[in-house]
N, CA, C and O atoms as a CHARMM CRD file, in Angstrom:
* protein
*
  372
    1    1 MET  N      0.83700  -1.17000   0.00000 PROA 1      0.00000
    2    1 MET  CA     0.00000   0.00000   0.00000 PROA 1      0.00000
    3    1 MET  C      0.89200   1.24600   0.00000 PROA 1      0.00000
    4    1 MET  O      1.86900   1.32400   0.74400 PROA 1      0.00000
    5    2 THR  N      0.54200   2.20200  -0.83500 PROA 2      0.00000
    6    2 THR  CA     1.28100   3.45500  -0.92000 PROA 2      0.00000
    7    2 THR  C      0.50100   4.55200  -0.21900 PROA 2      0.00000
    8    2 THR  O     -0.70800   4.68900  -0.40800 PROA 2      0.00000
    9    3 VAL  N      1.18900   5.31600   0.57400 PROA 3      0.00000
   10    3 VAL  CA     0.58900   6.42900   1.30000 PROA 3      0.00000
   11    3 VAL  C      1.32900   7.69100   0.89100 PROA 3      0.00000
   12    3 VAL  O      2.56000   7.73000   0.90700 PROA 3      0.00000
   13    4 ALA  N      0.58300   8.71400   0.52700 PROA 4      0.00000
   14    4 ALA  CA     1.20200   9.99600   0.20200 PROA 4      0.00000
   15    4 ALA  C      1.31400  10.82300   1.47300 PROA 4      0.00000
   16    4 ALA  O      0.35400  10.94800   2.23300 PROA 4      0.00000
   17    5 VAL  N      2.47500  11.37800   1.69100 PROA 5      0.00000
   18    5 VAL  CA     2.71000  12.22900   2.84300 PROA 5      0.00000
   19    5 VAL  C      3.16600  13.58600   2.31500 PROA 5      0.00000
   20    5 VAL  O      4.14600  13.67400   1.57600 PROA 5      0.00000
   21    6 ALA  N      2.46000  14.62300   2.69200 PROA 6      0.00000
   22    6 ALA  CA     2.78700  15.97500   2.23500 PROA 6      0.00000
   23    6 ALA  C      3.96100  16.54000   3.02700 PROA 6      0.00000
   24    6 ALA  O      4.20500  16.14100   4.16600 PROA 6      0.00000
   25    7 GLN  N      4.68000  17.46800   2.41500 PROA 7      0.00000
   26    7 GLN  CA     5.78200  18.15100   3.09800 PROA 7      0.00000
   27    7 GLN  C      5.27700  18.92500   4.31100 PROA 7      0.00000
   28    7 GLN  O      6.03100  19.18200   5.25000 PROA 7      0.00000
   29    8 SER  N      3.98800  19.29700   4.28600 PROA 8      0.00000
   30    8 SER  CA     3.40600  20.06400   5.39300 PROA 8      0.00000
   31    8 SER  C      2.84600  19.17800   6.50900 PROA 8      0.00000
   32    8 SER  O      2.39100  19.68600   7.53400 PROA 8      0.00000
   33    9 SER  N      2.87700  17.85200   6.31300 PROA 9      0.00000
   34    9 SER  CA     2.39300  16.92500   7.34800 PROA 9      0.00000
   35    9 SER  C      3.27400  17.02700   8.58200 PROA 9      0.00000
   36    9 SER  O      4.46400  17.32700   8.49300 PROA 9      0.00000
   37   10 ARG  N      2.67200  16.77400   9.72400 PROA 10     0.00000
   38   10 ARG  CA     3.37900  16.81200  11.00300 PROA 10     0.00000
   39   10 ARG  C      3.34000  15.41400  11.62200 PROA 10     0.00000
   40   10 ARG  O      2.46600  15.11100  12.43400 PROA 10     0.00000
   41   11 PRO  N      4.29400  14.56800  11.23300 PROA 11     0.00000
   42   11 PRO  CA     4.26300  13.17900  11.69600 PROA 11     0.00000
   43   11 PRO  C      4.57400  13.05100  13.18800 PROA 11     0.00000
   44   11 PRO  O      5.31600  13.84400  13.76900 PROA 11     0.00000
   45   12 ARG  N      3.97900  12.02500  13.77400 PROA 12     0.00000
   46   12 ARG  CA     4.24600  11.67600  15.17500 PROA 12     0.00000
   47   12 ARG  C      4.16500  10.15900  15.29000 PROA 12     0.00000
   48   12 ARG  O      3.54700   9.49000  14.46300 PROA 12     0.00000
   49   13 ARG  N      4.79100   9.64000  16.31700 PROA 13     0.00000
   50   13 ARG  CA     4.73500   8.20100  16.53900 PROA 13     0.00000
   51   13 ARG  C      3.30100   7.78900  16.82800 PROA 13     0.00000
   52   13 ARG  O      2.56100   8.49000  17.51800 PROA 13     0.00000
   53   14 ALA  N      2.92900   6.64600  16.29100 PROA 14     0.00000
   54   14 ALA  CA     1.58600   6.10800  16.55000 PROA 14     0.00000
   55   14 ALA  C      1.49400   5.69800  18.01300 PROA 14     0.00000
   56   14 ALA  O      2.50200   5.45400  18.67700 PROA 14     0.00000
   57   15 ARG  N      0.28800   5.62900  18.48300 PROA 15     0.00000
   58   15 ARG  CA     0.06100   5.22100  19.87100 PROA 15     0.00000
   59   15 ARG  C      0.70700   3.85300  20.11500 PROA 15     0.00000
   60   15 ARG  O      0.47900   2.90800  19.35900 PROA 15     0.00000
   61   16 GLY  N      1.48600   3.76100  21.14000 PROA 16     0.00000
   62   16 GLY  CA     2.14600   2.51100  21.49000 PROA 16     0.00000
   63   16 GLY  C      3.52200   2.33400  20.86500 PROA 16     0.00000
   64   16 GLY  O      4.25000   1.41500  21.24100 PROA 16     0.00000
   65   17 ALA  N      3.89600   3.19000  19.92300 PROA 17     0.00000
   66   17 ALA  CA     5.21600   3.08200  19.28600 PROA 17     0.00000
   67   17 ALA  C      6.22700   3.87100  20.11200 PROA 17     0.00000
   68   17 ALA  O      6.00700   5.03700  20.43900 PROA 17     0.00000
   69   18 ARG  N      7.33300   3.21900  20.44200 PROA 18     0.00000
   70   18 ARG  CA     8.35400   3.83700  21.27300 PROA 18     0.00000
   71   18 ARG  C      9.72300   3.66700  20.63900 PROA 18     0.00000
   72   18 ARG  O     10.06600   2.58600  20.16100 PROA 18     0.00000
   73   19 LEU  N     10.49500   4.72700  20.63700 PROA 19     0.00000
   74   19 LEU  CA    11.87000   4.68700  20.14700 PROA 19     0.00000
   75   19 LEU  C     12.77500   4.35300  21.32300 PROA 19     0.00000
   76   19 LEU  O     12.74700   5.03600  22.34600 PROA 19     0.00000
   77   20 ARG  N     13.56800   3.31600  21.18000 PROA 20     0.00000
   78   20 ARG  CA    14.46800   2.87500  22.25000 PROA 20     0.00000
   79   20 ARG  C     15.82600   2.48200  21.67600 PROA 20     0.00000
   80   20 ARG  O     15.94200   2.11200  20.50800 PROA 20     0.00000
   81   21 TRP  N     16.84800   2.57200  22.52400 PROA 21     0.00000
   82   21 TRP  CA    18.17600   2.07700  22.18100 PROA 21     0.00000
   83   21 TRP  C     18.24100   0.61600  22.60400 PROA 21     0.00000
   84   21 TRP  O     17.95300   0.28600  23.75500 PROA 21     0.00000
   85   22 ASP  N     18.61900  -0.26000  21.67500 PROA 22     0.00000
   86   22 ASP  CA    18.74900  -1.68800  21.97900 PROA 22     0.00000
   87   22 ASP  C     20.23000  -1.99000  22.19700 PROA 22     0.00000
   88   22 ASP  O     21.00300  -1.99700  21.24000 PROA 22     0.00000
   89   23 PRO  N     20.62900  -2.23700  23.43000 PROA 23     0.00000
   90   23 PRO  CA    22.05100  -2.46600  23.70700 PROA 23     0.00000
   91   23 PRO  C     22.58800  -3.74900  23.07000 PROA 23     0.00000
   92   23 PRO  O     23.78300  -3.83500  22.78600 PROA 23     0.00000
   93   24 VAL  N     21.74700  -4.72600  22.84400 PROA 24     0.00000
   94   24 VAL  CA    22.18900  -5.97500  22.21500 PROA 24     0.00000
   95   24 VAL  C     22.53400  -5.73000  20.75100 PROA 24     0.00000
   96   24 VAL  O     23.58500  -6.15500  20.27100 PROA 24     0.00000
   97   25 ARG  N     21.63900  -5.04300  20.04600 PROA 25     0.00000
   98   25 ARG  CA    21.85900  -4.75600  18.62000 PROA 25     0.00000
   99   25 ARG  C     22.76300  -3.55000  18.40900 PROA 25     0.00000
  100   25 ARG  O     23.28300  -3.34400  17.31200 PROA 25     0.00000
  101   26 GLN  N     22.95100  -2.75000  19.45800 PROA 26     0.00000
  102   26 GLN  CA    23.70800  -1.50500  19.35900 PROA 26     0.00000
  103   26 GLN  C     23.09600  -0.57400  18.31000 PROA 26     0.00000
  104   26 GLN  O     23.80500   0.06500  17.53300 PROA 26     0.00000
  105   27 ARG  N     21.75800  -0.51500  18.30800 PROA 27     0.00000
  106   27 ARG  CA    21.00400   0.30700  17.37000 PROA 27     0.00000
  107   27 ARG  C     19.72200   0.76700  18.03000 PROA 27     0.00000
  108   27 ARG  O     19.25800   0.19000  19.01300 PROA 27     0.00000
  109   28 HSD  N     19.15900   1.82800  17.45800 PROA 28     0.00000
  110   28 HSD  CA    17.83000   2.24200  17.88400 PROA 28     0.00000
  111   28 HSD  C     16.80200   1.30500  17.25500 PROA 28     0.00000
  112   28 HSD  O     16.98300   0.81200  16.14200 PROA 28     0.00000
  113   29 VAL  N     15.73000   1.07600  17.99000 PROA 29     0.00000
  114   29 VAL  CA    14.61700   0.28200  17.48600 PROA 29     0.00000
  115   29 VAL  C     13.32400   1.04100  17.77000 PROA 29     0.00000
  116   29 VAL  O     13.22900   1.81800  18.72000 PROA 29     0.00000
  117   30 LEU  N     12.35300   0.79600  16.93200 PROA 30     0.00000
  118   30 LEU  CA    11.01500   1.32200  17.13600 PROA 30     0.00000
  119   30 LEU  C     10.17300   0.15500  17.59800 PROA 30     0.00000
  120   30 LEU  O      9.94200  -0.79700  16.85200 PROA 30     0.00000
  121   31 LEU  N      9.71100   0.23700  18.85000 PROA 31     0.00000
  122   31 LEU  CA     8.94300  -0.85500  19.45100 PROA 31     0.00000
  123   31 LEU  C      7.46400  -0.53200  19.38500 PROA 31     0.00000
  124   31 LEU  O      7.05500   0.61300  19.58000 PROA 31     0.00000
  125   32 GLY  N      6.67600  -1.54000  19.11200 PROA 32     0.00000
  126   32 GLY  CA     5.23300  -1.36700  19.09200 PROA 32     0.00000
  127   32 GLY  C      4.54500  -2.64500  19.48800 PROA 32     0.00000
  128   32 GLY  O      5.19300  -3.67300  19.68500 PROA 32     0.00000
  129   33 PRO  N      3.23200  -2.58900  19.60700 PROA 33     0.00000
  130   33 PRO  CA     2.50000  -3.78300  20.01600 PROA 33     0.00000
  131   33 PRO  C      2.56900  -4.90700  18.98300 PROA 33     0.00000
  132   33 PRO  O      2.32800  -6.06800  19.31400 PROA 33     0.00000
  133   34 GLU  N      2.89100  -4.57200  17.75500 PROA 34     0.00000
  134   34 GLU  CA     2.89400  -5.58600  16.69500 PROA 34     0.00000
  135   34 GLU  C      4.28300  -5.96300  16.21200 PROA 34     0.00000
  136   34 GLU  O      4.40700  -6.71400  15.24500 PROA 34     0.00000
  137   35 GLY  N      5.32200  -5.46900  16.84900 PROA 35     0.00000
  138   35 GLY  CA     6.64300  -5.85300  16.39800 PROA 35     0.00000
  139   35 GLY  C      7.70800  -4.83300  16.70700 PROA 35     0.00000
  140   35 GLY  O      7.53900  -3.94700  17.54500 PROA 35     0.00000
  141   36 VAL  N      8.82800  -4.98600  15.99300 PROA 36     0.00000
  142   36 VAL  CA    10.00600  -4.15000  16.17300 PROA 36     0.00000
  143   36 VAL  C     10.53300  -3.75800  14.80300 PROA 36     0.00000
  144   36 VAL  O     10.57600  -4.57600  13.88400 PROA 36     0.00000
  145   37 VAL  N     10.93200  -2.49700  14.67500 PROA 37     0.00000
  146   37 VAL  CA    11.62000  -2.03400  13.47600 PROA 37     0.00000
  147   37 VAL  C     13.02500  -1.63900  13.91300 PROA 37     0.00000
  148   37 VAL  O     13.18800  -0.75700  14.75600 PROA 37     0.00000
  149   38 VAL  N     14.04200  -2.28900  13.34300 PROA 38     0.00000
  150   38 VAL  CA    15.42700  -1.95200  13.64600 PROA 38     0.00000
  151   38 VAL  C     15.81100  -0.78900  12.73200 PROA 38     0.00000
  152   38 VAL  O     15.64300  -0.86600  11.51500 PROA 38     0.00000
  153   39 LEU  N     16.32500   0.28300  13.32100 PROA 39     0.00000
  154   39 LEU  CA    16.61400   1.50800  12.58700 PROA 39     0.00000
  155   39 LEU  C     18.10400   1.73800  12.42700 PROA 39     0.00000
  156   39 LEU  O     18.89300   1.39600  13.30700 PROA 39     0.00000
  157   40 ASN  N     18.48400   2.32000  11.29600 PROA 40     0.00000
  158   40 ASN  CA    19.84700   2.81000  11.16900 PROA 40     0.00000
  159   40 ASN  C     19.89100   4.20400  11.78900 PROA 40     0.00000
  160   40 ASN  O     18.86800   4.70200  12.25800 PROA 40     0.00000
  161   41 ALA  N     21.05200   4.83500  11.79800 PROA 41     0.00000
  162   41 ALA  CA    21.20300   6.13300  12.45800 PROA 41     0.00000
  163   41 ALA  C     20.31400   7.19900  11.83000 PROA 41     0.00000
  164   41 ALA  O     19.74700   8.02800  12.54100 PROA 41     0.00000
  165   42 THR  N     20.18900   7.18500  10.50700 PROA 42     0.00000
  166   42 THR  CA    19.36300   8.17500   9.82500 PROA 42     0.00000
  167   42 THR  C     17.89100   7.97400  10.15700 PROA 42     0.00000
  168   42 THR  O     17.17600   8.94100  10.42100 PROA 42     0.00000
  169   43 GLY  N     17.43500   6.72700  10.14500 PROA 43     0.00000
  170   43 GLY  CA    16.05100   6.42900  10.49700 PROA 43     0.00000
  171   43 GLY  C     15.73100   6.87400  11.91300 PROA 43     0.00000
  172   43 GLY  O     14.66500   7.43500  12.16700 PROA 43     0.00000
  173   44 ALA  N     16.65000   6.62700  12.83200 PROA 44     0.00000
  174   44 ALA  CA    16.44400   7.05100  14.22000 PROA 44     0.00000
  175   44 ALA  C     16.38800   8.57600  14.31300 PROA 44     0.00000
  176   44 ALA  O     15.58400   9.11900  15.07100 PROA 44     0.00000
  177   45 ALA  N     17.23300   9.26700  13.55000 PROA 45     0.00000
  178   45 ALA  CA    17.22900  10.73100  13.55900 PROA 45     0.00000
  179   45 ALA  C     15.89500  11.27800  13.05800 PROA 45     0.00000
  180   45 ALA  O     15.39600  12.27600  13.57900 PROA 45     0.00000
  181   46 ILE  N     15.32200  10.63200  12.05400 PROA 46     0.00000
  182   46 ILE  CA    14.01900  11.05400  11.54800 PROA 46     0.00000
  183   46 ILE  C     12.94800  10.81000  12.60600 PROA 46     0.00000
  184   46 ILE  O     12.15900  11.70400  12.90800 PROA 46     0.00000
  185   47 ILE  N     12.91700   9.60400  13.16800 PROA 47     0.00000
  186   47 ILE  CA    11.89400   9.25600  14.15800 PROA 47     0.00000
  187   47 ILE  C     11.98200  10.16500  15.38000 PROA 47     0.00000
  188   47 ILE  O     10.95000  10.55800  15.92400 PROA 47     0.00000
  189   48 GLU  N     13.19000  10.50600  15.82100 PROA 48     0.00000
  190   48 GLU  CA    13.36000  11.39900  16.96900 PROA 48     0.00000
  191   48 GLU  C     12.66100  12.73300  16.74100 PROA 48     0.00000
  192   48 GLU  O     12.19400  13.36000  17.69200 PROA 48     0.00000
  193   49 ARG  N     12.58900  13.16400  15.50100 PROA 49     0.00000
  194   49 ARG  CA    12.00600  14.46900  15.16400 PROA 49     0.00000
  195   49 ARG  C     10.51000  14.39800  14.84600 PROA 49     0.00000
  196   49 ARG  O      9.86700  15.42900  14.65200 PROA 49     0.00000
  197   50 CYS  N      9.96300  13.20000  14.79500 PROA 50     0.00000
  198   50 CYS  CA     8.52500  13.03900  14.51900 PROA 50     0.00000
  199   50 CYS  C      7.75600  13.24300  15.81700 PROA 50     0.00000
  200   50 CYS  O      7.36600  12.28600  16.48600 PROA 50     0.00000
  201   51 ASP  N      7.54900  14.49900  16.15300 PROA 51     0.00000
  202   51 ASP  CA     6.93500  14.85900  17.43000 PROA 51     0.00000
  203   51 ASP  C      5.54400  15.47000  17.28200 PROA 51     0.00000
  204   51 ASP  O      4.94200  15.88800  18.27200 PROA 51     0.00000
  205   52 GLY  N      5.02900  15.52500  16.05200 PROA 52     0.00000
  206   52 GLY  CA     3.71900  16.12000  15.82400 PROA 52     0.00000
  207   52 GLY  C      3.76900  17.63200  15.71000 PROA 52     0.00000
  208   52 GLY  O      2.75700  18.26300  15.40600 PROA 52     0.00000
  209   53 GLU  N      4.91900  18.21500  15.94800 PROA 53     0.00000
  210   53 GLU  CA     5.10700  19.66400  15.84600 PROA 53     0.00000
  211   53 GLU  C      5.85300  20.03200  14.56300 PROA 53     0.00000
  212   53 GLU  O      5.45100  20.94500  13.84200 PROA 53     0.00000
  213   54 ARG  N      6.93300  19.32000  14.28800 PROA 54     0.00000
  214   54 ARG  CA     7.72600  19.59800  13.09000 PROA 54     0.00000
  215   54 ARG  C      7.03000  19.05000  11.85000 PROA 54     0.00000
  216   54 ARG  O      6.39000  17.99900  11.90000 PROA 54     0.00000
  217   55 THR  N      7.15800  19.76200  10.75000 PROA 55     0.00000
  218   55 THR  CA     6.64200  19.26100   9.47600 PROA 55     0.00000
  219   55 THR  C      7.69200  18.35300   8.84400 PROA 55     0.00000
  220   55 THR  O      8.85700  18.35600   9.24200 PROA 55     0.00000
  221   56 VAL  N      7.26000  17.58200   7.85900 PROA 56     0.00000
  222   56 VAL  CA     8.19300  16.74400   7.10500 PROA 56     0.00000
  223   56 VAL  C      9.26900  17.63400   6.48200 PROA 56     0.00000
  224   56 VAL  O     10.44900  17.28200   6.48700 PROA 56     0.00000
  225   57 ALA  N      8.86000  18.78500   5.94600 PROA 57     0.00000
  226   57 ALA  CA     9.81400  19.71500   5.33700 PROA 57     0.00000
  227   57 ALA  C     10.84000  20.21700   6.35200 PROA 57     0.00000
  228   57 ALA  O     12.02300  20.32300   6.03200 PROA 57     0.00000
  229   58 ALA  N     10.39800  20.52500   7.57400 PROA 58     0.00000
  230   58 ALA  CA    11.31500  21.00600   8.61100 PROA 58     0.00000
  231   58 ALA  C     12.29100  19.90600   9.03900 PROA 58     0.00000
  232   58 ALA  O     13.47300  20.17000   9.25700 PROA 58     0.00000
  233   59 ILE  N     11.79700  18.68900   9.15600 PROA 59     0.00000
  234   59 ILE  CA    12.67300  17.55900   9.49100 PROA 59     0.00000
  235   59 ILE  C     13.72300  17.38200   8.40400 PROA 59     0.00000
  236   59 ILE  O     14.90600  17.20800   8.69500 PROA 59     0.00000
  237   60 ALA  N     13.28300  17.42800   7.15300 PROA 60     0.00000
  238   60 ALA  CA    14.21200  17.26400   6.02600 PROA 60     0.00000
  239   60 ALA  C     15.24000  18.38800   5.98700 PROA 60     0.00000
  240   60 ALA  O     16.41900  18.14500   5.73000 PROA 60     0.00000
  241   61 GLU  N     14.80200  19.60600   6.23900 PROA 61     0.00000
  242   61 GLU  CA    15.72800  20.74500   6.22800 PROA 61     0.00000
  243   61 GLU  C     16.78700  20.59800   7.31400 PROA 61     0.00000
  244   61 GLU  O     17.97300  20.82400   7.07500 PROA 61     0.00000
  245   62 GLU  N     16.34600  20.21700   8.50700 PROA 62     0.00000
  246   62 GLU  CA    17.28200  20.03700   9.61500 PROA 62     0.00000
  247   62 GLU  C     18.30600  18.94800   9.30100 PROA 62     0.00000
  248   62 GLU  O     19.50100  19.12200   9.53800 PROA 62     0.00000
  249   63 LEU  N     17.82700  17.82900   8.76800 PROA 63     0.00000
  250   63 LEU  CA    18.74100  16.71900   8.47400 PROA 63     0.00000
  251   63 LEU  C     19.58600  16.97400   7.24000 PROA 63     0.00000
  252   63 LEU  O     20.69700  16.45300   7.14000 PROA 63     0.00000
  253   64 SER  N     19.09000  17.75600   6.30400 PROA 64     0.00000
  254   64 SER  CA    19.89900  18.12300   5.13400 PROA 64     0.00000
  255   64 SER  C     21.13300  18.89200   5.58600 PROA 64     0.00000
  256   64 SER  O     22.22400  18.68800   5.05500 PROA 64     0.00000
  257   65 GLY  N     20.96200  19.77500   6.56400 PROA 65     0.00000
  258   65 GLY  CA    22.10400  20.49600   7.11600 PROA 65     0.00000
  259   65 GLY  C     23.06600  19.56900   7.83900 PROA 65     0.00000
  260   65 GLY  O     24.28300  19.73700   7.75900 PROA 65     0.00000
  261   66 ARG  N     22.51900  18.60100   8.53600 PROA 66     0.00000
  262   66 ARG  CA    23.35100  17.64800   9.29100 PROA 66     0.00000
  263   66 ARG  C     24.16900  16.76000   8.35300 PROA 66     0.00000
  264   66 ARG  O     25.34000  16.48300   8.61100 PROA 66     0.00000
  265   67 TYR  N     23.53300  16.31300   7.25100 PROA 67     0.00000
  266   67 TYR  CA    24.20300  15.38900   6.32600 PROA 67     0.00000
  267   67 TYR  C     24.79900  16.08900   5.11500 PROA 67     0.00000
  268   67 TYR  O     25.37300  15.43900   4.24100 PROA 67     0.00000
  269   68 ASP  N     24.66800  17.40000   5.05900 PROA 68     0.00000
  270   68 ASP  CA    25.25400  18.21500   3.99100 PROA 68     0.00000
  271   68 ASP  C     24.82000  17.77600   2.58700 PROA 68     0.00000
  272   68 ASP  O     25.61600  17.77700   1.64800 PROA 68     0.00000
  273   69 ARG  N     23.54400  17.40300   2.46800 PROA 69     0.00000
  274   69 ARG  CA    22.94000  17.08400   1.17300 PROA 69     0.00000
  275   69 ARG  C     21.42900  17.13100   1.33200 PROA 69     0.00000
  276   69 ARG  O     20.91800  17.05900   2.45000 PROA 69     0.00000
  277   70 ASP  N     20.71500  17.25000   0.22700 PROA 70     0.00000
  278   70 ASP  CA    19.25200  17.32800   0.26300 PROA 70     0.00000
  279   70 ASP  C     18.67900  15.94000   0.53700 PROA 70     0.00000
  280   70 ASP  O     18.85800  15.01900  -0.26100 PROA 70     0.00000
  281   71 VAL  N     17.99700  15.79900   1.65900 PROA 71     0.00000
  282   71 VAL  CA    17.41300  14.50600   2.03500 PROA 71     0.00000
  283   71 VAL  C     15.88500  14.54700   2.04800 PROA 71     0.00000
  284   71 VAL  O     15.24800  13.64500   2.59100 PROA 71     0.00000
  285   72 ALA  N     15.29200  15.58600   1.45400 PROA 72     0.00000
  286   72 ALA  CA    13.83700  15.76600   1.50300 PROA 72     0.00000
  287   72 ALA  C     13.09400  14.55700   0.93800 PROA 72     0.00000
  288   72 ALA  O     12.13100  14.08900   1.54600 PROA 72     0.00000
  289   73 GLU  N     13.52100  14.05300  -0.19900 PROA 73     0.00000
  290   73 GLU  CA    12.85000  12.90500  -0.81900 PROA 73     0.00000
  291   73 GLU  C     12.98700  11.65600   0.05700 PROA 73     0.00000
  292   73 GLU  O     12.03500  10.89000   0.20300 PROA 73     0.00000
  293   74 ASP  N     14.15300  11.45700   0.62600 PROA 74     0.00000
  294   74 ASP  CA    14.38900  10.30300   1.49300 PROA 74     0.00000
  295   74 ASP  C     13.52200  10.36900   2.75300 PROA 74     0.00000
  296   74 ASP  O     12.93000   9.36700   3.15300 PROA 74     0.00000
  297   75 VAL  N     13.44900  11.53700   3.37100 PROA 75     0.00000
  298   75 VAL  CA    12.65400  11.69800   4.58300 PROA 75     0.00000
  299   75 VAL  C     11.18400  11.45500   4.28200 PROA 75     0.00000
  300   75 VAL  O     10.50300  10.74200   5.02000 PROA 75     0.00000
  301   76 CYS  N     10.69700  12.04400   3.20400 PROA 76     0.00000
  302   76 CYS  CA     9.28400  11.89300   2.84300 PROA 76     0.00000
  303   76 CYS  C      8.95200  10.42400   2.56600 PROA 76     0.00000
  304   76 CYS  O      7.91200   9.93400   3.00500 PROA 76     0.00000
  305   77 GLY  N      9.81700   9.72800   1.85000 PROA 77     0.00000
  306   77 GLY  CA     9.59300   8.31900   1.56000 PROA 77     0.00000
  307   77 GLY  C      9.62500   7.45200   2.80300 PROA 77     0.00000
  308   77 GLY  O      8.80300   6.54900   2.95800 PROA 77     0.00000
  309   78 PHE  N     10.57300   7.72400   3.69100 PROA 78     0.00000
  310   78 PHE  CA    10.68600   6.96400   4.93500 PROA 78     0.00000
  311   78 PHE  C      9.44700   7.15400   5.79600 PROA 78     0.00000
  312   78 PHE  O      8.88100   6.18600   6.30400 PROA 78     0.00000
  313   79 VAL  N      9.02900   8.40100   5.95800 PROA 79     0.00000
  314   79 VAL  CA     7.82800   8.69800   6.75200 PROA 79     0.00000
  315   79 VAL  C      6.61200   8.02100   6.12300 PROA 79     0.00000
  316   79 VAL  O      5.79700   7.43200   6.83300 PROA 79     0.00000
  317   80 ALA  N      6.48400   8.10000   4.80900 PROA 80     0.00000
  318   80 ALA  CA     5.34100   7.48200   4.11800 PROA 80     0.00000
  319   80 ALA  C      5.29500   5.97700   4.36000 PROA 80     0.00000
  320   80 ALA  O      4.22300   5.41800   4.59100 PROA 80     0.00000
  321   81 ARG  N      6.44700   5.32200   4.30800 PROA 81     0.00000
  322   81 ARG  CA     6.48100   3.87300   4.54400 PROA 81     0.00000
  323   81 ARG  C      6.05000   3.53300   5.97000 PROA 81     0.00000
  324   81 ARG  O      5.32700   2.56000   6.18500 PROA 81     0.00000
  325   82 LEU  N      6.48800   4.32600   6.93700 PROA 82     0.00000
  326   82 LEU  CA     6.10800   4.04500   8.32200 PROA 82     0.00000
  327   82 LEU  C      4.66100   4.42200   8.60900 PROA 82     0.00000
  328   82 LEU  O      4.03300   3.81400   9.47600 PROA 82     0.00000
  329   83 VAL  N      4.12100   5.40100   7.90700 PROA 83     0.00000
  330   83 VAL  CA     2.69900   5.71500   8.02700 PROA 83     0.00000
  331   83 VAL  C      1.88700   4.55100   7.46600 PROA 83     0.00000
  332   83 VAL  O      0.89900   4.13200   8.06900 PROA 83     0.00000
  333   84 ALA  N      2.30100   4.03200   6.31900 PROA 84     0.00000
  334   84 ALA  CA     1.58900   2.90600   5.70100 PROA 84     0.00000
  335   84 ALA  C      1.59000   1.68100   6.60600 PROA 84     0.00000
  336   84 ALA  O      0.62900   0.91200   6.61700 PROA 84     0.00000
  337   85 ARG  N      2.66200   1.50200   7.36200 PROA 85     0.00000
  338   85 ARG  CA     2.75900   0.35700   8.27300 PROA 85     0.00000
  339   85 ARG  C      2.20100   0.66900   9.66300 PROA 85     0.00000
  340   85 ARG  O      2.24900  -0.17500  10.55700 PROA 85     0.00000
  341   86 ARG  N      1.67800   1.87000   9.84000 PROA 86     0.00000
  342   86 ARG  CA     1.03300   2.33600  11.07000 PROA 86     0.00000
  343   86 ARG  C      1.98700   2.50300  12.25200 PROA 86     0.00000
  344   86 ARG  O      1.57300   2.39000  13.40600 PROA 86     0.00000
  345   87 TRP  N      3.24700   2.76700  11.97000 PROA 87     0.00000
  346   87 TRP  CA     4.21000   3.09600  13.02000 PROA 87     0.00000
  347   87 TRP  C      4.18500   4.58100  13.31000 PROA 87     0.00000
  348   87 TRP  O      4.49200   5.01300  14.42100 PROA 87     0.00000
  349   88 LEU  N      3.81400   5.37500  12.28900 PROA 88     0.00000
  350   88 LEU  CA     3.69500   6.82500  12.42000 PROA 88     0.00000
  351   88 LEU  C      2.31200   7.26100  11.98100 PROA 88     0.00000
  352   88 LEU  O      1.63700   6.56500  11.22300 PROA 88     0.00000
  353   89 GLU  N      1.90000   8.41900  12.46600 PROA 89     0.00000
  354   89 GLU  CA     0.68000   9.07800  12.00900 PROA 89     0.00000
  355   89 GLU  C      1.10600  10.40900  11.41200 PROA 89     0.00000
  356   89 GLU  O      1.94100  11.10900  11.98500 PROA 89     0.00000
  357   90 ALA  N      0.54200  10.76000  10.27300 PROA 90     0.00000
  358   90 ALA  CA     0.91700  12.01200   9.60000 PROA 90     0.00000
  359   90 ALA  C     -0.22100  13.00700   9.74200 PROA 90     0.00000
  360   90 ALA  O     -1.18700  12.96800   8.98000 PROA 90     0.00000
  361   91 GLY  N     -0.10500  13.89600  10.71700 PROA 91     0.00000
  362   91 GLY  CA    -1.12200  14.92300  10.91600 PROA 91     0.00000
  363   91 GLY  C     -1.05900  15.95700   9.81300 PROA 91     0.00000
  364   91 GLY  O      0.00400  16.19800   9.24000 PROA 91     0.00000
  365   92 ASP  N     -2.19400  16.56900   9.51200 PROA 92     0.00000
  366   92 ASP  CA    -2.24100  17.60000   8.48900 PROA 92     0.00000
  367   92 ASP  C     -1.49100  18.82800   8.94200 PROA 92     0.00000
  368   92 ASP  O     -1.49000  19.20000  10.11500 PROA 92     0.00000
  369   93 GLY  N     -0.84900  19.44500   7.96400 PROA 93     0.00000
  370   93 GLY  CA    -0.06800  20.65300   8.26200 PROA 93     0.00000
  371   93 GLY  C     -0.85300  21.91100   8.11000 PROA 93     0.00000
  372   93 GLY  O     -0.32200  23.00000   8.32900 PROA 93     0.00000
């Protein structure tokens, strides 16, 4: 299933989804009632910023500065995939 997420959307973690550091895997994981998503550093950085206040565009802008390249398309795609899997909710902007 494909979900469109606008740059003005304000994503937040879905109810029950928690971002945690897994000392065994030495990685961040997104925990939920239906499973676990193992995240790389970039994925964790995106999820950390999904607070329902920042827009997708603001998250992308912040991370573009951090990674010194345009990551807007990557952020939007990542958020869309997690919205489709119900790990995130994309509030209207």
